[in-house]
C-alpha positions as CSV (number, residue, x, y, z in Angstrom):
1,M,67.4,-68.2,68.0
2,F,65.3,-65.4,69.4
3,V,61.6,-65.6,68.8
4,I,59.0,-63.2,70.3
5,T,56.7,-65.3,72.4
6,K,53.9,-62.9,72.3
7,I,52.0,-63.3,69.1
8,I,51.4,-60.2,67.1
9,F,49.4,-61.5,64.1
10,S,50.0,-58.5,61.8
11,M,53.7,-58.4,62.1
12,I,55.9,-60.1,59.4
13,V,59.0,-61.9,60.6
14,K,61.6,-63.4,58.5
15,T,64.1,-65.9,59.5
16,E,65.2,-67.4,56.2
17,K,69.0,-67.2,55.7
18,D,68.7,-66.0,52.0
19,F,66.2,-63.4,53.0
20,I,68.1,-62.2,56.0
21,Q,71.3,-61.6,53.8
22,N,69.7,-58.2,52.5
23,Y,70.0,-56.8,55.9
24,L,73.4,-57.9,56.6
25,T,75.1,-55.1,54.6
26,D,74.8,-51.5,53.7
27,A,75.9,-49.1,50.8
28,S,79.4,-49.1,52.2
29,N,79.7,-52.8,51.6
30,Y,80.2,-53.4,55.3
31,K,78.9,-57.0,56.1
32,S,77.8,-59.1,58.9
33,E,77.6,-62.9,59.3
34,N,74.1,-63.3,60.7
35,C,71.2,-62.2,62.8
36,D,68.4,-64.4,64.0
37,A,65.5,-62.7,62.5
38,V,64.2,-59.6,60.8
39,Y,60.9,-57.9,62.2
40,F,58.6,-55.7,60.2
41,P,56.4,-53.9,62.7
42,L,53.6,-52.0,61.5
43,S,53.1,-49.6,64.3
44,S,54.8,-47.9,67.1
45,E,52.8,-50.2,69.3
46,E,54.4,-53.3,67.6
47,V,57.9,-51.7,68.1
48,S,57.3,-51.2,71.7
49,E,56.3,-54.9,72.1
50,I,59.6,-56.2,70.3
51,L,61.6,-53.8,72.5
52,K,60.1,-54.9,75.7
53,E,60.9,-58.5,75.2
54,C,64.3,-57.9,73.9
55,N,65.0,-55.8,76.8
56,D,63.8,-58.5,79.4
57,K,66.0,-61.2,77.5
58,K,68.8,-58.8,76.6
59,I,68.7,-59.7,72.9
60,P,70.6,-57.0,70.7
61,V,68.3,-54.9,68.5
62,T,69.6,-53.1,65.2
63,V,67.3,-50.6,63.6
64,S,67.3,-50.7,59.9
65,G,66.0,-48.0,57.4
66,A,66.4,-48.1,53.7
67,G,70.0,-49.6,53.8
68,T,71.6,-46.5,52.2
69,G,74.0,-45.8,55.1
70,L,77.7,-45.7,54.6
71,V,79.1,-46.4,58.2
72,G,77.6,-50.0,58.9
73,A,75.0,-48.7,61.4
74,R,72.3,-50.7,60.1
75,V,74.2,-54.0,60.0
76,P,73.6,-56.2,63.0
77,N,76.1,-57.8,65.4
78,G,73.9,-60.7,66.1
79,G,70.5,-60.4,67.8
80,I,67.5,-59.3,65.6
81,V,66.8,-56.6,63.1
82,V,63.8,-54.3,63.4
83,S,63.2,-52.9,59.9
84,L,61.0,-49.8,59.8
85,E,60.3,-50.0,56.1
86,K,56.6,-51.0,56.8
87,L,56.0,-47.8,58.7
88,N,55.8,-45.9,55.5
89,S,52.8,-43.6,55.7
90,I,52.6,-39.7,55.5
91,L,50.1,-39.1,58.3
92,H,49.2,-35.4,57.4
93,I,50.6,-32.5,55.6
94,D,49.3,-29.2,56.8
95,K,49.6,-26.3,54.5
96,K,48.8,-23.6,56.9
97,S,51.2,-24.6,59.5
98,K,53.7,-25.9,56.8
99,T,54.5,-29.2,58.5
100,C,54.4,-32.8,57.7
101,R,53.7,-35.7,60.0
102,T,55.2,-39.0,58.9
103,Q,56.2,-42.4,60.0
104,A,59.8,-43.2,60.0
105,G,60.0,-45.9,57.3
106,I,58.9,-43.7,54.5
107,L,61.4,-42.7,51.7
108,L,62.7,-39.0,51.5
109,S,61.8,-39.0,47.7
110,Q,58.2,-39.9,48.6
111,I,58.0,-37.0,51.2
112,Q,59.5,-34.6,48.6
113,D,56.9,-35.7,46.0
114,A,53.9,-35.3,48.3
115,C,55.1,-31.9,49.6
116,K,55.7,-30.7,46.0
117,D,52.2,-31.8,45.3
118,V,50.8,-29.0,47.6
119,Q,53.6,-26.6,46.6
120,L,55.8,-27.1,49.8
121,L,59.4,-28.2,50.2
122,Y,61.2,-30.1,52.8
123,P,64.7,-28.5,52.6
124,P,67.1,-31.2,53.7
125,D,68.6,-33.0,50.5
126,P,70.8,-36.0,51.3
127,T,72.4,-37.2,48.1
128,E,70.7,-40.6,48.2
129,K,66.9,-39.9,47.6
130,N,65.9,-43.5,48.7
131,C,67.0,-43.1,52.1
132,S,64.2,-43.3,54.9
133,I,63.4,-40.3,56.7
134,G,64.1,-42.1,59.9
135,G,67.5,-43.0,58.7
136,T,68.1,-39.2,58.0
137,I,67.2,-38.3,61.6
138,A,69.4,-41.0,62.9
139,T,72.4,-39.5,61.4
140,N,71.4,-35.9,61.2
141,A,71.7,-36.0,57.3
142,S,72.2,-33.1,55.2
143,G,73.3,-32.8,51.6
144,A,73.4,-30.2,48.9
145,R,71.0,-27.7,50.2
146,T,72.7,-27.5,53.7
147,F,74.5,-24.5,52.7
148,K,71.5,-22.4,52.9
149,Y,69.1,-24.6,55.2
150,G,71.4,-26.5,57.4
151,P,71.1,-30.2,58.4
152,T,68.2,-32.4,59.2
153,R,68.1,-31.1,63.0
154,N,67.0,-27.6,61.8
155,W,63.7,-29.1,60.4
156,I,62.5,-31.6,63.0
157,N,59.6,-30.2,65.1
158,Y,58.6,-33.5,66.9
159,L,59.6,-37.0,67.4
160,K,58.0,-40.2,68.7
161,V,60.7,-42.6,70.0
162,V,60.2,-45.9,71.6
163,L,62.9,-46.4,74.3
164,A,64.9,-49.7,75.1
165,N,62.3,-50.8,77.7
166,G,59.6,-50.5,75.3
167,E,58.1,-47.3,76.5
168,T,57.4,-44.2,74.4
169,I,58.6,-40.6,74.7
170,E,57.2,-37.8,72.8
171,L,59.4,-34.7,72.2
172,E,58.2,-31.4,70.8
173,R,60.9,-28.7,70.0
174,G,60.8,-26.0,72.4
175,K,59.0,-27.8,75.4
176,N,61.8,-29.6,77.2
177,F,65.3,-28.2,77.8
178,A,68.5,-29.0,79.7
179,Y,69.4,-27.1,82.6
180,N,72.8,-26.8,84.1
181,Y,73.8,-29.8,81.8
182,I,71.1,-31.9,83.3
183,L,68.2,-33.3,80.9
184,K,65.2,-34.7,82.4
185,L,62.9,-37.0,80.3
186,Q,59.7,-38.8,81.2
187,T,57.9,-41.4,79.2
188,K,54.1,-41.5,78.4
189,E,54.0,-44.6,80.7
190,G,55.6,-42.6,83.5
191,A,59.3,-43.7,83.6
192,K,61.6,-40.9,84.4
193,F,65.3,-40.4,83.3
194,K,67.9,-37.9,84.6
195,I,70.7,-37.4,82.2
196,I,73.9,-35.8,82.9
197,L,75.3,-34.1,79.8
198,P,79.2,-33.8,79.5
199,K,80.7,-30.4,79.1
200,I,82.3,-30.9,75.7
201,K,83.2,-28.7,72.9
202,M,81.3,-29.4,69.6
203,P,83.1,-28.7,66.5
204,P,81.9,-25.4,64.8
205,V,81.2,-27.2,61.6
206,K,78.5,-29.4,60.0
207,N,78.6,-32.4,62.2
208,A,77.1,-36.0,62.6
209,A,79.9,-37.5,64.9
210,G,78.3,-38.7,68.3
211,Y,75.5,-37.3,70.3
212,F,74.6,-33.6,70.0
213,I,75.6,-31.9,73.4
214,K,75.2,-28.3,74.3
215,E,74.4,-26.3,77.5
216,N,70.7,-25.8,77.8
217,M,69.9,-27.9,74.7
218,D,66.5,-29.1,73.5
219,A,65.8,-32.6,74.4
220,I,64.7,-33.4,70.8
221,D,68.2,-32.7,69.6
222,L,69.8,-35.6,71.6
223,F,67.7,-38.0,69.6
224,I,68.8,-36.5,66.2
225,G,72.0,-38.1,65.1
226,M,71.8,-41.0,67.7
227,E,72.2,-43.7,65.2
228,G,69.7,-46.1,66.6
229,T,71.6,-46.3,70.2
230,L,69.1,-44.4,72.3
231,G,65.6,-45.5,71.0
232,V,63.7,-46.2,67.9
233,V,62.2,-43.1,66.1
234,T,58.8,-44.1,64.6
235,E,57.1,-40.8,63.9
236,A,58.4,-37.4,63.1
237,E,56.9,-33.8,62.2
238,L,59.0,-32.1,59.7
239,N,58.9,-28.3,59.1
240,L,58.3,-27.3,55.4
241,I,58.9,-24.1,53.4
242,D,57.1,-22.8,50.4
243,Y,58.2,-24.4,47.0
244,P,60.3,-21.9,44.9
245,N,58.6,-20.5,41.7
246,D,61.6,-21.2,39.7
247,L,65.4,-22.4,40.1
248,I,68.8,-21.5,38.6
249,S,70.7,-24.7,38.3
250,G,74.0,-24.9,36.5
251,M,77.4,-26.6,36.2
252,I,80.3,-24.3,35.9
253,F,83.7,-25.5,34.6
254,F,87.3,-24.2,35.6
255,D,90.7,-25.0,34.5
256,N,92.3,-25.5,37.9
257,F,91.4,-25.8,41.6
258,S,92.8,-22.4,42.6
259,D,90.2,-20.6,40.4
260,T,87.5,-22.9,41.4
261,Y,88.2,-22.2,45.1
262,D,88.3,-18.4,44.6
263,F,84.9,-18.5,42.8
264,V,83.3,-20.5,45.6
265,S,84.7,-18.3,48.2
266,K,83.2,-15.3,46.5
267,L,79.9,-17.0,45.8
268,K,79.7,-18.1,49.5
269,G,80.5,-14.5,50.6
270,L,78.0,-12.9,48.5
271,S,75.3,-15.6,49.4
272,L,75.7,-14.8,53.1
273,E,75.7,-11.0,52.7
274,I,72.4,-9.7,54.1
275,N,71.6,-7.2,51.1
276,S,73.0,-9.4,48.3
277,K,70.9,-10.5,45.5
278,I,72.7,-13.8,45.2
279,K,71.6,-16.3,47.8
280,A,72.8,-19.9,46.4
281,R,71.2,-22.7,48.3
282,A,73.7,-25.3,47.1
283,I,77.3,-25.0,46.1
284,E,78.9,-28.5,45.3
285,F,82.4,-29.2,44.0
286,F,83.8,-31.9,41.6
287,D,87.5,-32.2,41.1
288,D,89.3,-33.1,37.8
289,Q,89.4,-36.9,39.0
290,A,85.8,-37.0,39.7
291,L,84.8,-35.8,36.3
292,N,87.3,-38.1,34.7
293,F,85.5,-41.0,36.7
294,L,82.1,-39.9,35.6
295,R,83.1,-39.4,31.9
296,Q,82.8,-43.1,31.3
297,F,79.1,-42.8,32.2
298,Y,78.6,-39.2,30.9
299,P,80.8,-39.0,27.8
300,K,80.0,-35.4,27.0
301,T,81.7,-34.3,30.5
302,P,84.4,-31.7,29.6
303,S,87.9,-33.1,30.2
304,G,90.7,-31.5,32.5
305,K,88.4,-29.5,34.3
306,F,87.0,-28.8,37.8
307,A,83.3,-28.0,38.3
308,V,80.9,-26.3,40.7
309,W,77.2,-27.1,40.7
310,I,74.9,-24.3,42.1
311,E,71.3,-24.1,42.7
312,H,69.6,-20.8,43.4
313,E,65.8,-20.4,44.2
314,I,63.7,-18.0,42.6
315,Y,60.7,-16.6,44.4
316,S,60.1,-13.0,43.7
317,E,63.5,-12.4,42.2
318,N,64.3,-11.3,38.8
319,K,65.8,-14.3,37.2
320,D,67.6,-12.4,34.3
321,E,69.2,-10.0,36.5
322,L,70.6,-13.0,38.9
323,M,71.7,-14.7,35.7
324,T,73.8,-11.7,34.5
325,L,75.3,-11.3,38.1
326,L,76.4,-15.0,37.9
327,Y,77.8,-14.7,34.5
328,E,79.8,-11.7,35.6
329,L,81.0,-13.5,38.6
330,I,82.1,-16.7,36.5
331,E,84.0,-14.5,34.0
332,T,85.8,-12.5,36.9
333,H,87.0,-15.8,38.4
334,K,88.2,-17.3,35.0
335,G,85.4,-19.9,34.5
336,S,84.9,-21.4,31.3
337,L,81.7,-19.9,29.9
338,D,81.9,-21.9,26.7
339,S,82.0,-25.4,28.7
340,S,79.5,-24.2,31.5
341,Y,75.9,-24.7,31.1
342,F,72.6,-23.8,33.0
343,A,69.4,-25.8,33.0
344,M,66.5,-24.3,30.9
345,N,63.8,-26.5,32.1
346,E,62.8,-29.0,34.9
347,K,64.1,-31.8,32.8
348,E,67.5,-30.4,32.5
349,M,67.7,-29.6,36.3
350,N,66.7,-33.2,36.9
351,E,69.6,-34.2,34.7
352,I,72.1,-32.0,36.6
353,R,71.1,-33.5,40.0
354,E,71.3,-37.0,38.6
355,F,74.8,-36.1,37.3
356,R,75.7,-34.8,40.9
357,H,74.2,-37.8,42.7
358,A,75.7,-40.4,40.2
359,I,79.2,-40.1,41.7
360,S,78.4,-41.6,45.0
361,A,76.5,-44.6,43.5
362,R,79.0,-45.3,40.8
363,I,81.7,-45.2,43.5
364,N,79.8,-47.8,45.4
365,E,79.3,-50.0,42.5
366,N,83.0,-49.9,41.8
367,L,83.7,-51.1,45.5
368,V,81.3,-54.0,45.1
369,Q,82.8,-55.2,42.0
370,N,86.3,-55.2,43.8
371,N,84.7,-56.6,47.1
372,L,86.3,-53.8,49.1
373,Q,84.6,-51.5,51.6
374,K,84.4,-47.8,51.0
375,V,87.4,-45.6,51.7
376,G,85.8,-42.2,51.4
377,T,85.9,-39.3,53.8
378,D,83.0,-37.4,55.4
379,L,85.2,-34.4,56.6
380,A,84.2,-31.1,57.2
381,V,86.5,-28.0,58.5
382,P,85.9,-24.4,59.5
383,N,85.5,-22.0,56.8
384,G,88.7,-21.3,54.8
385,Y,90.3,-24.6,55.5
386,F,88.8,-26.7,52.7
387,N,91.6,-25.9,50.2
388,Q,94.3,-26.8,52.7
389,L,92.6,-30.1,53.5
390,Y,91.9,-31.0,49.9
391,N,95.6,-30.3,48.8
392,Y,96.8,-32.4,51.6
393,C,94.5,-35.3,50.7
394,I,95.5,-35.3,46.7
395,N,99.3,-34.8,47.7
396,L,99.2,-37.9,49.9
397,C,97.4,-39.9,47.3
398,S,99.8,-38.8,44.7
399,E,102.7,-40.1,46.7
400,E,101.1,-43.5,47.4
401,E,99.8,-43.8,43.6
402,I,96.4,-44.5,44.7
403,D,93.5,-43.2,42.4
404,Y,90.9,-40.9,44.1
405,V,87.9,-38.7,43.4
406,G,87.3,-35.4,45.1
407,Y,83.7,-33.9,45.4
408,G,81.4,-32.6,48.1
409,H,79.6,-29.9,49.7
410,I,82.0,-27.1,49.3
411,G,79.6,-24.6,50.4
412,N,79.9,-26.1,53.8
413,D,83.7,-26.8,53.5
414,H,82.6,-30.6,53.5
415,L,84.9,-32.8,51.5
416,H,84.0,-36.5,50.3
417,F,87.4,-37.6,49.1
418,N,87.1,-41.3,48.0
419,M,90.2,-43.4,47.2
420,L,89.6,-46.1,44.8
421,P,92.0,-49.0,45.7
422,K,92.2,-51.8,42.8
423,D,93.2,-54.7,45.4
424,H,93.6,-55.5,49.0
425,D,97.1,-54.0,49.2
426,E,96.0,-50.7,47.9
427,Y,93.0,-51.0,50.3
428,I,95.3,-51.2,53.3
429,R,97.5,-48.3,52.2
430,A,94.3,-46.3,51.6
431,K,93.1,-47.1,55.0
432,K,96.3,-45.6,56.5
433,L,96.0,-42.4,54.4
434,Y,92.2,-42.1,55.5
435,L,93.4,-42.1,59.1
436,K,96.0,-39.2,58.2
437,F,93.2,-37.3,56.5
438,C,90.9,-37.4,59.6
439,K,93.8,-36.3,61.8
440,K,94.4,-33.2,59.6
441,A,90.6,-32.4,59.5
442,V,90.5,-32.6,63.5
443,E,93.8,-30.6,63.5
444,F,91.9,-27.7,61.6
445,G,89.1,-27.9,64.1
446,G,86.7,-30.0,62.1
447,T,84.8,-33.4,62.2
448,V,85.5,-36.9,60.9
449,S,82.0,-37.2,60.0
450,A,79.8,-34.4,58.7
451,E,76.7,-36.2,57.6
452,H,77.1,-40.0,57.7
453,G,77.4,-40.7,61.3
454,I,80.1,-43.1,63.0
455,G,78.3,-46.3,63.1
456,K,80.6,-49.3,63.2
457,L,83.2,-48.1,60.6
458,K,84.3,-44.7,62.1
459,K,84.8,-45.4,65.8
460,E,88.5,-45.3,65.4
461,Y,88.3,-41.8,64.0
462,F,85.7,-40.6,66.4
463,R,88.4,-41.0,69.1
464,L,90.5,-38.3,67.3
465,M,87.7,-35.8,68.0
466,Y,87.1,-36.6,71.8
467,N,89.3,-38.0,74.5
468,S,88.4,-41.1,76.4
469,D,86.6,-39.4,79.3
470,E,84.4,-37.5,76.9
471,I,83.4,-40.5,75.0
472,L,82.8,-42.3,78.4
473,R,80.5,-39.6,79.4
474,M,78.5,-39.9,76.1
475,Y,78.5,-43.7,76.8
476,E,76.8,-43.0,80.1
477,I,73.9,-41.1,78.4
478,K,73.3,-44.4,76.4
479,K,73.4,-46.5,79.7
480,T,71.0,-44.4,81.4
481,L,68.4,-44.8,78.6
482,D,69.4,-48.3,77.6
483,P,70.8,-49.9,80.7
484,N,70.8,-53.5,79.3
485,L,72.9,-52.1,76.1
486,I,70.5,-53.8,73.5
487,L,70.2,-51.0,71.1
488,G,72.5,-50.3,68.1
489,V,75.4,-52.7,69.5
490,G,78.7,-51.5,67.9
491,N,77.4,-48.2,66.8
492,I,79.5,-45.2,67.9
493,F,80.9,-46.8,71.0
């Protein structure tokens, strides 16, 4: 068993088997057998001490956030787990610069609450609010508001990262760029790294599959979405915006997918027009099977319908005028005005959000009950291909007689298509369909992981996007920064 020989009096270390079990799984129900210990550092310096000794002894280190991930990235393959949950302080919120300096282990919900108290907003909105901010950085998470604001990457201004050798690198956006596909980094302690970036084509969609690579890229972007394989993020500075004065939030129901998709296409087009008054920040989708699934928990959900959830911020806009425009748009595209409803106050807005976020949690509960791993897509495709991808998925599921629910961030052409196998036989068949779904998304020019990352569960599908040489070139980046290959063993590669 690995034990750090240098005594760090303030650090909690757990080796009890029953306690460690909590760190051997994640929200996908992916499981591991064991690890030697779980460490709970209280500072970046303690993280540094752990990694120095692990690097010397070539002990695998898996970084753990809040355990809400869906690809097994925080689940260890032996070695030790470094949990960042004690690094849970907001260091400073600056109203003037609209920034928040925070430690990596704090929950997204805590950041949102603290920012709201000073009338500021951190725009990224992953579905699971109990995720850690470090976890969202590790996967370049996004969520409902990505349609207007983009993923986590767009809102990170600074990172403090402890590398595998225990040295620290500080990255501030706009200060260090690659040149000619060569990126140079230097730690505070003086170690220098020269990273050769592969010349690969990233998909033109919302994407969290593999390292972010781009000519003349900002150095900070390499560490956003790296899934604990290049270093340990311990601190971050987030960019914020003004909190809106009011919000339009509504669930709009349709009788079929065709009308739903036509409505969304029009709403997206208007929201992106420069002079349009309609500027939705979130456009989300539920198919009829998803609503049927949720009806057991929300009995008032209309039957036989498809739904779109929209959110629209109000700063100086005329809310009544916007509501009139939306009602006209709904009626034009055959939406059911009788079934649809808009929140009238903050309580009702939170109820709609709870309804939207319930689908993922309820699916995970279903999987745990059946002792099966999640078989849900995280696919994004270029604009105009969502309907083709969705119809392809439902047709194959119907042929195989496998239950499913479809939902997702349709504003970004991002589909969460979850199959619900009832036993191991159906699970095996669902996995085969999943591979076909991923191939189809890549064929359309999309990604196999728009916001969850690759982790340990999606490496097979990652290879659909890039050839062996391109993946090897990405792996060389890891070997440059982590030559003993101790970090995030089994993640991505």
